[in-house]
N, C-alpha and C positions, 0 to 999 in steps of 0.2 A: 460275351465279348472277351477276348484274350487280353490279359494285362499288358500294358505298354510300359516298358522300362524307361526311366528318365535319363539313365546314364548316357553321357555322350551327346545328348540332344541339345542343340543350340536354342537360345531364347526364341529365335524366329521359328525354328521347328517345333518348339513347345507350343507356341501359339497356334501353329498349324494343326498339331495333334489335338490340342484343346478344341479347336473349331470342328475337327473331324468327329471327335467324341460327342461334342454337343449336338452336332447335326444328327448323329446316330441316336442320341437320346431323344431328340424331338421326334424323330421318326418312330421310335419305340413308343413314345407317349401317345402320339396320334393314332398309332395302330393298335393301342391297347396292350402293349407288350408287357406291362407290369401289372401285377394283381392288386386289387383293392384290399386295403387293410384298415381295420378300425384304428382310431387314433390311440387307443390304450393298449394295443397289441404290438408285437414286433412288426415293423413296417418294411416288409420285403428285405432289401439289403441294409436298411437302417435299423438300429436298435429301437428307435421310436421316431415317429413323425406325427405331427398334428397341426391342424388349423382350426381356430376357434374364435368365438365372439365373447368378449368380456364386457359386462355392464356394471357400473357403480350406480345403483338405483338411488342412493342418498345424495351423492354429489351431482348425479345427472350427467354421466359421460359414457361413451361407448367406443370400443376399439377392436381391432383385429390383431390376434396373436398367432405366431406359428413357431414350431420347434422342429429341428432335424438333429438327430443324434447319430452321427456317423463314426467312421474309423479313419483317423489321420487325414482329415479333409484338407485339400489344397484348393478346392473349388466347390461351390455349392450354388444351386439355383432353385427357384420356386416358380412353377407355372400355374396359371389359373385354369378353370375348367374349359376355357376357349384355347388352351395351349399357348397362351401369351406369357412370356417371361415377365415376372413382376419383381423379382429380387435376384441379385447376383452377389456372391461372396467370392472374392479373389484376393487373398492376402499377399503381401509382398515381404521381402527381406526376412528378418528374423522370425516373424510369425509364419511365413511360408515354410521356413526350415523346421520350426517347432511343430507345425500342423495344428489343426483344430479338431475337436470332437463334437461337442454340443453347440449348436447355433440356435439361439433363441432371440426372437425379435418381437417387439411390441410397436404397433402403430401409435401415432398420437391419439389421444382420447378426447376429442372435442365435446363440448356440451351438446346434449341431445334435445334441449328445449330452450326457448327464449327466457323462461322463468329463472333459469340458473346461469344463463350466459352473462358475461361481463362485457362492457363496451369494447368493441373491436374483435370479439370472438366470432369465429365462423361456426355457426350452429349446424350440426349434422343430426337431423332427427332419425328415428328408427326407420322411417320410410326412405329417407335419403341414403342411409347406410345400406339398406337392402337393395337399393338401385345401384349403389357403387360396387358392392361385393356380390359376386355370383355364388349362389349355393351350388354344390356339386363337388366333383373330384378335383383336388389340388395335387399337383405332381411335384415330387421332390427328386432332385438329381444332384449327385456329388461325384467328385473324383478324389481318390485318396493318393497318398504319396507314392504308391506303386503304379499309379496311373490306371487303376481299376475303376470302372464306372459303378456307381451305386444308384439304385432306383427305389422309389417308394411312392405310395399314394395314400391320401387321407380325405375323408369326406367333410366338407363344411356344410352344416345345416343351420337353419334358423329355428331350431327347437330350443327356445330360450327358457330356462327355469324361472319361475316366479321369484321375486325378491323376498328374502326372509323378512318377516314382519315382527313388530314388537320386540326388537333386540334390546335387551336390558343387561346391565351389570349390577349385581348386588353383593355387598360385603357385610359380614357380621362376625363377631367374636364367638369362639366356641367356649366351652366350660373352662378350658385351660388358658384362655386369654389370647389364643392365636387367631389371627384374622383369616377367615375363609371367604374366598371369592367365587362367584358363580355367574356364568353368562348363559342367558336363556333367550329363546326366540320361538316364533310360530311359523308354520308354513304360510306363504303369502299367496296372492292371487293376481298380482300385476307386476309391472317392471318399474315401479316407483316413478321417478322423474322422467324416465324414458318410456312411459306407457303410451304416449300418443303414437298411434299407428299400429297398435297391437292387433287390430282387426285384420291387418294384412298377413298375419302369421298363419301358417297352415295348422298349427296346434297352439291352443291357448296356453300361456305360461303356467297357469295353475294345473294343467293336465300333463305337463312335461315331468317325467319321473326324475327324482333327484338321486344320483348315485352316491354322492359324498357331500357332507356338510363340512366346510372348512371354517374354523373359528380362530380368530387372531385377536390378541390383546397386546397393545404396544404403547409405550410412552408417547405422548403427543407433545413433542418438544421441537425446538428450532433445528433446522438443518445443521449438521456438524456436531450436534450434541451426541456424545457416545451412548446416552440412554436410548436414543432413537433406534439403535440396532438390537436392543434387548427385548425381542419379541417373544411372546408365548404363542405357539401355533400348534393346533391339534386338528385331526380329521376324524370324523365318525361316520358310520354308514348312513346312507340316505333313509333307510328304513328303521332307524333307531327308535326305540319305544318312547324315549323322552328327549325333547329338544333342549338339552342343557348340558353344560360341561363345567366341572369344577376347575378352578385355577389353583395350582399347587402352592402350598405355603412356602415351599422352597424357592419358588420363583418370586413371590411377592416380597420375601425377606431380603432379596438381593437389591431391591429398589429403595431409594431414599424416601423419607417421609414426604407426603404431599407431592407425589409425582402425578402430573396431569397425564391422562391416557385416553385412548379410544378403543372401542371393541368393534370388530367387523366379523360378519357371518356371511359366508358364500354358499350358494346353492349351485353345485356342479352337476351337470347332467351327464348322461352316458355318452353324449357326443363331445364332452369336454367343454361345452359352452358353460359360462359361469355368470351368475348375477349376485352381486354383493350389496349388503346393507350395513350401515355402521351407525354407531352412537358415540358421541364425544362428551366432553366435560365430565369424565370419570376422574375421581381423585383416589389414587392408590395410596395406602398407608396414611389415610386422612387423620390428622391430629385434632381436627375440629368437626367431626361428622354431624354434630347437632347445630353447627353454625355459631359464629361469634355474635357480637352485639349488632353487627350489620347484616346478619343472616347469611354470612359467607362461610364456606368450609375452608379447610387448610390450603386448598389450591386457589382460593378466591372465587369459586363458583357459588352461585346462589343455591342455598339448600331448599329443596322442595318440601313443602309441608305435606305430611302423610294424611291420607283421608281418615 
């Protein structure tokens, strides 16, 4: 498609041009005009595009995420495998003049079971989620500031990696008195709180290969507390020999004494689907690791007795 220049085009004509390009895009999608690309590879005209499922196996929620990374976008759209438009991006005024590049969207993440739902929550089980979202090819379409059309495709699957199991954080002092932290985990075999309905999956979660393990340690503080943005994030290969990572002393030293925190480990598959597990009530730079007279550490968490 030849680029269409915006110079001298009235607002009415711009809408007509947009409608024409969009109609051509739908025709190209239906006729298979764009080539399929894996989510982690360059996505046709986009630098990257992906559609994926993310599960928090500990909190028990599930959501749909997608990303399109384009060039000076003034319009973007996402179509489902039935070629129905499910998302439109059409900025106005200063954002239209500035243009956009990366568009990332997360759906709401409702509880996936009654056990974790609160009163008034709409529960979306794994079965419900699979009925709502079609597996297959999702089509990305954009228009840049030079009125050039951009196309891309990515596959959404329900190959969902098993939730990491036995996530733990341990801290101890070395010979020099510096605190060393370590996060460890094991390969899992289910989806935690979202396991109900796993029998409907084409591949059991424990059989889904893990491409990347993502490990996050973050202060567990109230919204608005600056400490909440001081996260330590690291990724290691899915075929790592040991499922553990060390937390750098340099990071821990930046945090105040008795900082409450949580650790999260995500299993990310080759289709970009991700399943996370977390552990909370971690006390970083604990000044009372053995507990006070009430058996509480410096963060006020109960100290567990060692076997």
